[in-house]
PDB file of N, CA, C and O in Angstrom:
ATOM      1  N   MET A   1      89.914 115.242 101.705  1.00  0.00           N
ATOM      2  CA  MET A   1      91.169 115.087 102.403  1.00  0.00           C
ATOM      3  C   MET A   1      91.404 116.297 103.294  1.00  0.00           C
ATOM      4  O   MET A   1      90.945 117.407 103.022  1.00  0.00           O
ATOM      5  N   ALA A   2      92.128 116.041 104.352  1.00  0.00           N
ATOM      6  CA  ALA A   2      92.498 117.124 105.246  1.00  0.00           C
ATOM      7  C   ALA A   2      93.493 118.045 104.535  1.00  0.00           C
ATOM      8  O   ALA A   2      94.274 117.606 103.691  1.00  0.00           O
ATOM      9  N   SER A   3      93.447 119.321 104.892  1.00  0.00           N
ATOM     10  CA  SER A   3      94.315 120.276 104.217  1.00  0.00           C
ATOM     11  C   SER A   3      95.788 120.027 104.542  1.00  0.00           C
ATOM     12  O   SER A   3      96.648 120.195 103.678  1.00  0.00           O
ATOM     13  N   LYS A   4      96.082 119.632 105.766  1.00  0.00           N
ATOM     14  CA  LYS A   4      97.448 119.314 106.161  1.00  0.00           C
ATOM     15  C   LYS A   4      97.479 117.894 106.691  1.00  0.00           C
ATOM     16  O   LYS A   4      96.501 117.420 107.268  1.00  0.00           O
ATOM     17  N   ALA A   5      98.594 117.215 106.497  1.00  0.00           N
ATOM     18  CA  ALA A   5      98.732 115.849 107.003  1.00  0.00           C
ATOM     19  C   ALA A   5      98.769 115.874 108.530  1.00  0.00           C
ATOM     20  O   ALA A   5      99.360 116.768 109.136  1.00  0.00           O
ATOM     21  N   ILE A   6      98.139 114.896 109.130  1.00  0.00           N
ATOM     22  CA  ILE A   6      98.106 114.790 110.586  1.00  0.00           C
ATOM     23  C   ILE A   6      99.423 114.213 111.080  1.00  0.00           C
ATOM     24  O   ILE A   6     100.037 113.392 110.398  1.00  0.00           O
ATOM     25  N   ASP A   7      99.855 114.629 112.244  1.00  0.00           N
ATOM     26  CA  ASP A   7     101.078 114.107 112.841  1.00  0.00           C
ATOM     27  C   ASP A   7     100.849 112.641 113.238  1.00  0.00           C
ATOM     28  O   ASP A   7      99.811 112.301 113.806  1.00  0.00           O
ATOM     29  N   ARG A   8     101.809 111.795 112.939  1.00  0.00           N
ATOM     30  CA  ARG A   8     101.678 110.354 113.196  1.00  0.00           C
ATOM     31  C   ARG A   8     101.503 110.029 114.669  1.00  0.00           C
ATOM     32  O   ARG A   8     100.928 108.991 114.997  1.00  0.00           O
ATOM     33  N   LYS A   9     101.982 110.886 115.572  1.00  0.00           N
ATOM     34  CA  LYS A   9     101.878 110.587 117.003  1.00  0.00           C
ATOM     35  C   LYS A   9     100.419 110.504 117.454  1.00  0.00           C
ATOM     36  O   LYS A   9     100.129 109.834 118.446  1.00  0.00           O
ATOM     37  N   PHE A  10      99.500 111.162 116.758  1.00  0.00           N
ATOM     38  CA  PHE A  10      98.091 111.097 117.123  1.00  0.00           C
ATOM     39  C   PHE A  10      97.428 109.808 116.650  1.00  0.00           C
ATOM     40  O   PHE A  10      96.320 109.492 117.084  1.00  0.00           O
ATOM     41  N   LEU A  11      98.089 109.058 115.768  1.00  0.00           N
ATOM     42  CA  LEU A  11      97.521 107.833 115.212  1.00  0.00           C
ATOM     43  C   LEU A  11      97.944 106.583 115.979  1.00  0.00           C
ATOM     44  O   LEU A  11      97.426 105.495 115.725  1.00  0.00           O
ATOM     45  N   GLU A  12      98.873 106.729 116.905  1.00  0.00           N
ATOM     46  CA  GLU A  12      99.385 105.578 117.643  1.00  0.00           C
ATOM     47  C   GLU A  12      98.259 104.881 118.411  1.00  0.00           C
ATOM     48  O   GLU A  12      97.514 105.518 119.155  1.00  0.00           O
ATOM     49  N   GLY A  13      98.151 103.574 118.217  1.00  0.00           N
ATOM     50  CA  GLY A  13      97.158 102.772 118.926  1.00  0.00           C
ATOM     51  C   GLY A  13      95.789 102.734 118.277  1.00  0.00           C
ATOM     52  O   GLY A  13      94.922 101.991 118.738  1.00  0.00           O
ATOM     53  N   LEU A  14      95.559 103.514 117.212  1.00  0.00           N
ATOM     54  CA  LEU A  14      94.265 103.511 116.535  1.00  0.00           C
ATOM     55  C   LEU A  14      94.267 102.445 115.434  1.00  0.00           C
ATOM     56  O   LEU A  14      95.304 102.152 114.839  1.00  0.00           O
ATOM     57  N   VAL A  15      93.093 101.874 115.176  1.00  0.00           N
ATOM     58  CA  VAL A  15      92.974 100.744 114.254  1.00  0.00           C
ATOM     59  C   VAL A  15      92.016 101.090 113.121  1.00  0.00           C
ATOM     60  O   VAL A  15      90.957 101.676 113.348  1.00  0.00           O
ATOM     61  N   PHE A  16      92.396 100.722 111.896  1.00  0.00           N
ATOM     62  CA  PHE A  16      91.540 100.845 110.728  1.00  0.00           C
ATOM     63  C   PHE A  16      90.940  99.475 110.460  1.00  0.00           C
ATOM     64  O   PHE A  16      91.674  98.495 110.330  1.00  0.00           O
ATOM     65  N   LYS A  17      89.612  99.390 110.376  1.00  0.00           N
ATOM     66  CA  LYS A  17      88.932  98.120 110.112  1.00  0.00           C
ATOM     67  C   LYS A  17      88.221  98.197 108.772  1.00  0.00           C
ATOM     68  O   LYS A  17      87.622  99.215 108.427  1.00  0.00           O
ATOM     69  N   GLY A  18      88.296  97.112 108.028  1.00  0.00           N
ATOM     70  CA  GLY A  18      87.653  97.051 106.727  1.00  0.00           C
ATOM     71  C   GLY A  18      87.420  95.601 106.337  1.00  0.00           C
ATOM     72  O   GLY A  18      87.537  94.697 107.164  1.00  0.00           O
ATOM     73  N   ALA A  19      87.095  95.394 105.090  1.00  0.00           N
ATOM     74  CA  ALA A  19      86.868  94.042 104.586  1.00  0.00           C
ATOM     75  C   ALA A  19      87.234  93.984 103.113  1.00  0.00           C
ATOM     76  O   ALA A  19      87.074  94.952 102.370  1.00  0.00           O
ATOM     77  N   THR A  20      87.725  92.826 102.717  1.00  0.00           N
ATOM     78  CA  THR A  20      87.975  92.572 101.303  1.00  0.00           C
ATOM     79  C   THR A  20      86.950  91.546 100.841  1.00  0.00           C
ATOM     80  O   THR A  20      86.523  90.694 101.620  1.00  0.00           O
ATOM     81  N   VAL A  21      86.558  91.629  99.581  1.00  0.00           N
ATOM     82  CA  VAL A  21      85.562  90.717  99.031  1.00  0.00           C
ATOM     83  C   VAL A  21      86.272  89.700  98.149  1.00  0.00           C
ATOM     84  O   VAL A  21      87.030  90.063  97.248  1.00  0.00           O
ATOM     85  N   GLU A  22      86.019  88.425  98.418  1.00  0.00           N
ATOM     86  CA  GLU A  22      86.590  87.347  97.626  1.00  0.00           C
ATOM     87  C   GLU A  22      85.465  86.575  96.964  1.00  0.00           C
ATOM     88  O   GLU A  22      84.424  86.345  97.578  1.00  0.00           O
ATOM     89  N   THR A  23      85.663  86.175  95.725  1.00  0.00           N
ATOM     90  CA  THR A  23      84.685  85.353  95.031  1.00  0.00           C
ATOM     91  C   THR A  23      85.129  83.900  95.165  1.00  0.00           C
ATOM     92  O   THR A  23      86.226  83.528  94.748  1.00  0.00           O
ATOM     93  N   VAL A  24      84.252  83.085  95.756  1.00  0.00           N
ATOM     94  CA  VAL A  24      84.555  81.667  95.971  1.00  0.00           C
ATOM     95  C   VAL A  24      83.386  80.832  95.455  1.00  0.00           C
ATOM     96  O   VAL A  24      82.288  81.347  95.245  1.00  0.00           O
ATOM     97  N   THR A  25      83.632  79.554  95.255  1.00  0.00           N
ATOM     98  CA  THR A  25      82.579  78.635  94.825  1.00  0.00           C
ATOM     99  C   THR A  25      81.940  78.014  96.058  1.00  0.00           C
ATOM    100  O   THR A  25      82.625  77.438  96.903  1.00  0.00           O
ATOM    101  N   ASP A  26      80.628  78.136  96.150  1.00  0.00           N
ATOM    102  CA  ASP A  26      79.884  77.559  97.261  1.00  0.00           C
ATOM    103  C   ASP A  26      79.890  76.037  97.129  1.00  0.00           C
ATOM    104  O   ASP A  26      79.578  75.503  96.064  1.00  0.00           O
ATOM    105  N   GLU A  27      80.241  75.346  98.199  1.00  0.00           N
ATOM    106  CA  GLU A  27      80.342  73.891  98.156  1.00  0.00           C
ATOM    107  C   GLU A  27      78.987  73.216  97.979  1.00  0.00           C
ATOM    108  O   GLU A  27      78.906  72.171  97.333  1.00  0.00           O
ATOM    109  N   ASP A  28      77.942  73.776  98.527  1.00  0.00           N
ATOM    110  CA  ASP A  28      76.611  73.151  98.451  1.00  0.00           C
ATOM    111  C   ASP A  28      75.963  73.330  97.082  1.00  0.00           C
ATOM    112  O   ASP A  28      75.465  72.369  96.496  1.00  0.00           O
ATOM    113  N   SER A  29      75.971  74.552  96.578  1.00  0.00           N
ATOM    114  CA  SER A  29      75.248  74.822  95.332  1.00  0.00           C
ATOM    115  C   SER A  29      76.149  74.846  94.094  1.00  0.00           C
ATOM    116  O   SER A  29      75.651  74.727  92.974  1.00  0.00           O
ATOM    117  N   GLY A  30      77.450  74.995  94.271  1.00  0.00           N
ATOM    118  CA  GLY A  30      78.356  75.060  93.137  1.00  0.00           C
ATOM    119  C   GLY A  30      78.405  76.428  92.470  1.00  0.00           C
ATOM    120  O   GLY A  30      79.108  76.601  91.474  1.00  0.00           O
ATOM    121  N   ARG A  31      77.667  77.410  93.006  1.00  0.00           N
ATOM    122  CA  ARG A  31      77.659  78.764  92.444  1.00  0.00           C
ATOM    123  C   ARG A  31      78.815  79.585  93.006  1.00  0.00           C
ATOM    124  O   ARG A  31      79.338  79.311  94.086  1.00  0.00           O
ATOM    125  N   GLU A  32      79.189  80.591  92.239  1.00  0.00           N
ATOM    126  CA  GLU A  32      80.172  81.542  92.742  1.00  0.00           C
ATOM    127  C   GLU A  32      79.466  82.570  93.611  1.00  0.00           C
ATOM    128  O   GLU A  32      78.461  83.159  93.212  1.00  0.00           O
ATOM    129  N   VAL A  33      80.007  82.774  94.796  1.00  0.00           N
ATOM    130  CA  VAL A  33      79.424  83.730  95.736  1.00  0.00           C
ATOM    131  C   VAL A  33      80.529  84.642  96.254  1.00  0.00           C
ATOM    132  O   VAL A  33      81.706  84.282  96.244  1.00  0.00           O
ATOM    133  N   ALA A  34      80.134  85.814  96.699  1.00  0.00           N
ATOM    134  CA  ALA A  34      81.079  86.774  97.272  1.00  0.00           C
ATOM    135  C   ALA A  34      81.112  86.588  98.779  1.00  0.00           C
ATOM    136  O   ALA A  34      80.069  86.522  99.430  1.00  0.00           O
ATOM    137  N   ARG A  35      82.306  86.505  99.324  1.00  0.00           N
ATOM    138  CA  ARG A  35      82.499  86.391 100.772  1.00  0.00           C
ATOM    139  C   ARG A  35      83.356  87.567 101.236  1.00  0.00           C
ATOM    140  O   ARG A  35      84.342  87.929 100.595  1.00  0.00           O
ATOM    141  N   SER A  36      82.966  88.141 102.338  1.00  0.00           N
ATOM    142  CA  SER A  36      83.742  89.235 102.917  1.00  0.00           C
ATOM    143  C   SER A  36      84.734  88.681 103.927  1.00  0.00           C
ATOM    144  O   SER A  36      84.399  87.824 104.745  1.00  0.00           O
ATOM    145  N   LYS A  37      85.942  89.178 103.855  1.00  0.00           N
ATOM    146  CA  LYS A  37      86.984  88.769 104.791  1.00  0.00           C
ATOM    147  C   LYS A  37      87.431  90.017 105.544  1.00  0.00           C
ATOM    148  O   LYS A  37      88.098  90.878 104.969  1.00  0.00           O
ATOM    149  N   PRO A  38      87.075  90.126 106.819  1.00  0.00           N
ATOM    150  CA  PRO A  38      87.421  91.333 107.581  1.00  0.00           C
ATOM    151  C   PRO A  38      88.929  91.401 107.865  1.00  0.00           C
ATOM    152  O   PRO A  38      89.612  90.382 107.963  1.00  0.00           O
ATOM    153  N   PHE A  39      89.418  92.636 107.994  1.00  0.00           N
ATOM    154  CA  PHE A  39      90.814  92.851 108.376  1.00  0.00           C
ATOM    155  C   PHE A  39      90.896  94.070 109.269  1.00  0.00           C
ATOM    156  O   PHE A  39      90.001  94.916 109.274  1.00  0.00           O
ATOM    157  N   SER A  40      91.965  94.151 110.014  1.00  0.00           N
ATOM    158  CA  SER A  40      92.265  95.350 110.800  1.00  0.00           C
ATOM    159  C   SER A  40      93.774  95.566 110.739  1.00  0.00           C
ATOM    160  O   SER A  40      94.558  94.618 110.701  1.00  0.00           O
ATOM    161  N   ARG A  41      94.149  96.827 110.729  1.00  0.00           N
ATOM    162  CA  ARG A  41      95.558  97.205 110.648  1.00  0.00           C
ATOM    163  C   ARG A  41      95.724  98.547 111.344  1.00  0.00           C
ATOM    164  O   ARG A  41      94.743  99.247 111.593  1.00  0.00           O
ATOM    165  N   PRO A  42      96.962  98.906 111.658  1.00  0.00           N
ATOM    166  CA  PRO A  42      97.187 100.223 112.268  1.00  0.00           C
ATOM    167  C   PRO A  42      96.723 101.345 111.334  1.00  0.00           C
ATOM    168  O   PRO A  42      96.878 101.253 110.117  1.00  0.00           O
ATOM    169  N   LEU A  43      96.163 102.384 111.908  1.00  0.00           N
ATOM    170  CA  LEU A  43      95.675 103.532 111.148  1.00  0.00           C
ATOM    171  C   LEU A  43      96.857 104.284 110.533  1.00  0.00           C
ATOM    172  O   LEU A  43      97.866 104.515 111.200  1.00  0.00           O
ATOM    173  N   GLU A  44      96.727 104.666 109.260  1.00  0.00           N
ATOM    174  CA  GLU A  44      97.771 105.393 108.548  1.00  0.00           C
ATOM    175  C   GLU A  44      97.296 106.813 108.247  1.00  0.00           C
ATOM    176  O   GLU A  44      96.106 107.116 108.342  1.00  0.00           O
ATOM    177  N   GLN A  45      98.240 107.674 107.884  1.00  0.00           N
ATOM    178  CA  GLN A  45      97.905 109.071 107.619  1.00  0.00           C
ATOM    179  C   GLN A  45      96.903 109.217 106.479  1.00  0.00           C
ATOM    180  O   GLN A  45      96.029 110.081 106.543  1.00  0.00           O
ATOM    181  N   ASN A  46      97.009 108.398 105.444  1.00  0.00           N
ATOM    182  CA  ASN A  46      96.085 108.552 104.310  1.00  0.00           C
ATOM    183  C   ASN A  46      94.701 107.985 104.599  1.00  0.00           C
ATOM    184  O   ASN A  46      93.812 108.110 103.757  1.00  0.00           O
ATOM    185  N   ASP A  47      94.481 107.358 105.771  1.00  0.00           N
ATOM    186  CA  ASP A  47      93.157 106.897 106.180  1.00  0.00           C
ATOM    187  C   ASP A  47      92.338 108.013 106.819  1.00  0.00           C
ATOM    188  O   ASP A  47      91.126 107.871 106.985  1.00  0.00           O
ATOM    189  N   VAL A  48      92.982 109.121 107.179  1.00  0.00           N
ATOM    190  CA  VAL A  48      92.309 110.235 107.852  1.00  0.00           C
ATOM    191  C   VAL A  48      91.698 111.149 106.794  1.00  0.00           C
ATOM    192  O   VAL A  48      92.407 111.739 105.979  1.00  0.00           O
ATOM    193  N   LEU A  49      90.368 111.257 106.820  1.00  0.00           N
ATOM    194  CA  LEU A  49      89.679 112.136 105.877  1.00  0.00           C
ATOM    195  C   LEU A  49      89.768 113.594 106.296  1.00  0.00           C
ATOM    196  O   LEU A  49      89.983 114.474 105.462  1.00  0.00           O
ATOM    197  N   ASP A  50      89.603 113.850 107.597  1.00  0.00           N
ATOM    198  CA  ASP A  50      89.670 115.214 108.114  1.00  0.00           C
ATOM    199  C   ASP A  50      90.041 115.162 109.588  1.00  0.00           C
ATOM    200  O   ASP A  50      89.805 114.160 110.263  1.00  0.00           O
ATOM    201  N   TRP A  51      90.618 116.238 110.075  1.00  0.00           N
ATOM    202  CA  TRP A  51      90.954 116.344 111.487  1.00  0.00           C
ATOM    203  C   TRP A  51      90.885 117.793 111.928  1.00  0.00           C
ATOM    204  O   TRP A  51      91.071 118.715 111.134  1.00  0.00           O
ATOM    205  N   VAL A  52      90.609 117.974 113.229  1.00  0.00           N
ATOM    206  CA  VAL A  52      90.465 119.312 113.796  1.00  0.00           C
ATOM    207  C   VAL A  52      91.244 119.365 115.102  1.00  0.00           C
ATOM    208  O   VAL A  52      91.127 118.471 115.939  1.00  0.00           O
ATOM    209  N   ASP A  53      92.033 120.410 115.273  1.00  0.00           N
ATOM    210  CA  ASP A  53      92.759 120.644 116.513  1.00  0.00           C
ATOM    211  C   ASP A  53      91.836 121.425 117.443  1.00  0.00           C
ATOM    212  O   ASP A  53      91.479 122.568 117.157  1.00  0.00           O
ATOM    213  N   ASN A  54      91.453 120.804 118.559  1.00  0.00           N
ATOM    214  CA  ASN A  54      90.522 121.422 119.509  1.00  0.00           C
ATOM    215  C   ASN A  54      91.233 121.996 120.729  1.00  0.00           C
ATOM    216  O   ASN A  54      90.581 122.240 121.744  1.00  0.00           O
ATOM    217  N   GLY A  55      92.504 122.215 120.672  1.00  0.00           N
ATOM    218  CA  GLY A  55      93.247 122.725 121.832  1.00  0.00           C
ATOM    219  C   GLY A  55      93.879 121.572 122.596  1.00  0.00           C
ATOM    220  O   GLY A  55      95.019 121.200 122.320  1.00  0.00           O
ATOM    221  N   ASP A  56      93.146 120.996 123.561  1.00  0.00           N
ATOM    222  CA  ASP A  56      93.661 119.882 124.360  1.00  0.00           C
ATOM    223  C   ASP A  56      93.482 118.540 123.673  1.00  0.00           C
ATOM    224  O   ASP A  56      94.109 117.559 124.072  1.00  0.00           O
ATOM    225  N   THR A  57      92.635 118.472 122.642  1.00  0.00           N
ATOM    226  CA  THR A  57      92.373 117.221 121.940  1.00  0.00           C
ATOM    227  C   THR A  57      92.442 117.431 120.428  1.00  0.00           C
ATOM    228  O   THR A  57      92.433 118.559 119.936  1.00  0.00           O
ATOM    229  N   VAL A  58      92.512 116.322 119.714  1.00  0.00           N
ATOM    230  CA  VAL A  58      92.454 116.326 118.254  1.00  0.00           C
ATOM    231  C   VAL A  58      91.338 115.367 117.863  1.00  0.00           C
ATOM    232  O   VAL A  58      91.305 114.234 118.342  1.00  0.00           O
ATOM    233  N   THR A  59      90.422 115.803 116.997  1.00  0.00           N
ATOM    234  CA  THR A  59      89.327 114.962 116.525  1.00  0.00           C
ATOM    235  C   THR A  59      89.649 114.510 115.100  1.00  0.00           C
ATOM    236  O   THR A  59      89.957 115.321 114.227  1.00  0.00           O
ATOM    237  N   LEU A  60      89.569 113.184 114.889  1.00  0.00           N
ATOM    238  CA  LEU A  60      89.882 112.582 113.591  1.00  0.00           C
ATOM    239  C   LEU A  60      88.644 111.918 113.022  1.00  0.00           C
ATOM    240  O   LEU A  60      87.865 111.314 113.759  1.00  0.00           O
ATOM    241  N   VAL A  61      88.455 112.025 111.708  1.00  0.00           N
ATOM    242  CA  VAL A  61      87.419 111.275 110.999  1.00  0.00           C
ATOM    243  C   VAL A  61      88.155 110.419 109.981  1.00  0.00           C
ATOM    244  O   VAL A  61      88.933 110.929 109.174  1.00  0.00           O
ATOM    245  N   THR A  62      87.903 109.099 110.026  1.00  0.00           N
ATOM    246  CA  THR A  62      88.652 108.177 109.189  1.00  0.00           C
ATOM    247  C   THR A  62      87.787 107.597 108.074  1.00  0.00           C
ATOM    248  O   THR A  62      86.560 107.687 108.112  1.00  0.00           O
ATOM    249  N   ALA A  63      88.444 107.003 107.085  1.00  0.00           N
ATOM    250  CA  ALA A  63      87.763 106.473 105.905  1.00  0.00           C
ATOM    251  C   ALA A  63      86.871 105.283 106.216  1.00  0.00           C
ATOM    252  O   ALA A  63      86.008 104.950 105.405  1.00  0.00           O
ATOM    253  N   ASP A  64      87.045 104.629 107.357  1.00  0.00           N
ATOM    254  CA  ASP A  64      86.169 103.517 107.710  1.00  0.00           C
ATOM    255  C   ASP A  64      84.937 103.972 108.487  1.00  0.00           C
ATOM    256  O   ASP A  64      84.186 103.145 109.004  1.00  0.00           O
ATOM    257  N   GLY A  65      84.729 105.286 108.571  1.00  0.00           N
ATOM    258  CA  GLY A  65      83.520 105.822 109.193  1.00  0.00           C
ATOM    259  C   GLY A  65      83.623 106.059 110.684  1.00  0.00           C
ATOM    260  O   GLY A  65      82.610 106.335 111.327  1.00  0.00           O
ATOM    261  N   LYS A  66      84.792 105.962 111.246  1.00  0.00           N
ATOM    262  CA  LYS A  66      84.964 106.158 112.688  1.00  0.00           C
ATOM    263  C   LYS A  66      85.359 107.602 112.979  1.00  0.00           C
ATOM    264  O   LYS A  66      85.952 108.289 112.147  1.00  0.00           O
ATOM    265  N   LYS A  67      85.009 108.040 114.188  1.00  0.00           N
ATOM    266  CA  LYS A  67      85.401 109.358 114.674  1.00  0.00           C
ATOM    267  C   LYS A  67      86.144 109.142 115.984  1.00  0.00           C
ATOM    268  O   LYS A  67      85.611 108.533 116.912  1.00  0.00           O
ATOM    269  N   TYR A  68      87.357 109.633 116.061  1.00  0.00           N
ATOM    270  CA  TYR A  68      88.188 109.477 117.250  1.00  0.00           C
ATOM    271  C   TYR A  68      88.483 110.848 117.830  1.00  0.00           C
ATOM    272  O   TYR A  68      88.683 111.814 117.093  1.00  0.00           O
ATOM    273  N   THR A  69      88.510 110.928 119.157  1.00  0.00           N
ATOM    274  CA  THR A  69      88.983 112.113 119.858  1.00  0.00           C
ATOM    275  C   THR A  69      90.209 111.690 120.645  1.00  0.00           C
ATOM    276  O   THR A  69      90.119 110.853 121.544  1.00  0.00           O
ATOM    277  N   VAL A  70      91.349 112.264 120.310  1.00  0.00           N
ATOM    278  CA  VAL A  70      92.622 111.876 120.900  1.00  0.00           C
ATOM    279  C   VAL A  70      93.146 113.026 121.740  1.00  0.00           C
ATOM    280  O   VAL A  70      93.204 114.167 121.280  1.00  0.00           O
ATOM    281  N   ALA A  71      93.531 112.718 122.986  1.00  0.00           N
ATOM    282  CA  ALA A  71      94.093 113.740 123.863  1.00  0.00           C
ATOM    283  C   ALA A  71      95.525 114.025 123.435  1.00  0.00           C
ATOM    284  O   ALA A  71      96.283 113.115 123.101  1.00  0.00           O
ATOM    285  N   LYS A  72      95.882 115.316 123.453  1.00  0.00           N
ATOM    286  CA  LYS A  72      97.260 115.687 123.169  1.00  0.00           C
ATOM    287  C   LYS A  72      98.087 115.351 124.415  1.00  0.00           C
ATOM    288  O   LYS A  72      97.648 115.572 125.543  1.00  0.00           O
ATOM    289  N   LYS A  73      99.247 114.833 124.197  1.00  0.00           N
ATOM    290  CA  LYS A  73     100.113 114.503 125.327  1.00  0.00           C
ATOM    291  C   LYS A  73     100.932 115.738 125.684  1.00  0.00           C
ATOM    292  O   LYS A  73     101.451 116.430 124.809  1.00  0.00           O
ATOM    293  N   ALA A  74     101.039 116.001 126.980  1.00  0.00           N
ATOM    294  CA  ALA A  74     101.818 117.158 127.420  1.00  0.00           C
ATOM    295  C   ALA A  74     103.301 116.871 127.199  1.00  0.00           C
ATOM    296  O   ALA A  74     103.813 115.830 127.613  1.00  0.00           O
ATOM    297  N   GLU A  75     103.966 117.786 126.556  1.00  0.00           N
ATOM    298  CA  GLU A  75     105.395 117.623 126.313  1.00  0.00           C
ATOM    299  C   GLU A  75     106.171 118.109 127.534  1.00  0.00           C
ATOM    300  O   GLU A  75     105.771 119.056 128.212  1.00  0.00           O
ATOM    301  N   LYS A  76     107.282 117.441 127.792  1.00  0.00           N
ATOM    302  CA  LYS A  76     108.093 117.821 128.938  1.00  0.00           C
ATOM    303  C   LYS A  76     108.801 119.148 128.657  1.00  0.00           C
ATOM    304  O   LYS A  76     109.353 119.357 127.577  1.00  0.00           O
ATOM    305  N   ALA A  77     108.773 120.022 129.631  1.00  0.00           N
ATOM    306  CA  ALA A  77     109.439 121.308 129.481  1.00  0.00           C
ATOM    307  C   ALA A  77     110.946 121.129 129.655  1.00  0.00           C
ATOM    308  O   ALA A  77     111.395 120.403 130.543  1.00  0.00           O
ATOM    309  N   LYS A  78     111.711 121.787 128.812  1.00  0.00           N
ATOM    310  CA  LYS A  78     113.170 121.724 128.925  1.00  0.00           C
ATOM    311  C   LYS A  78     113.609 122.657 130.021  1.00  0.00           C
ATOM    312  O   LYS A  78     113.156 123.798 130.114  1.00  0.00           O
ATOM    313  N   GLU A  79     114.500 122.154 130.852  1.00  0.00           N
ATOM    314  CA  GLU A  79     115.003 122.997 131.957  1.00  0.00           C
ATOM    315  C   GLU A  79     116.385 123.471 131.691  1.00  0.00           C
ATOM    316  O   GLU A  79     116.961 124.187 132.511  1.00  0.00           O
TER     317      GLU A  79
END
C-alpha cells in the first residue's frame, strides 16, 4: 500500500477492470464450470497500490496491474 492516500482528484476518469468467477452448469455436458464475468468501475483510493509525485505528473500503480501517468492540473491563482 502507498504510505499516504492519494488525492481523489487524480483518480477522476480512471477505470478499474476486473472479473468475477461464477460457477454455472454447462448446458451441453451438464458439468459445473467456472465462467468469468468482466466488470469495470471507477477507480477508488484503495485500488491504488503505490503512487509517486513526479512534479508535473503523478504516476499510479493499481491493483489490476495498470500504470497510469496523470498530469497535475494547474490551479488558478487567487488575485
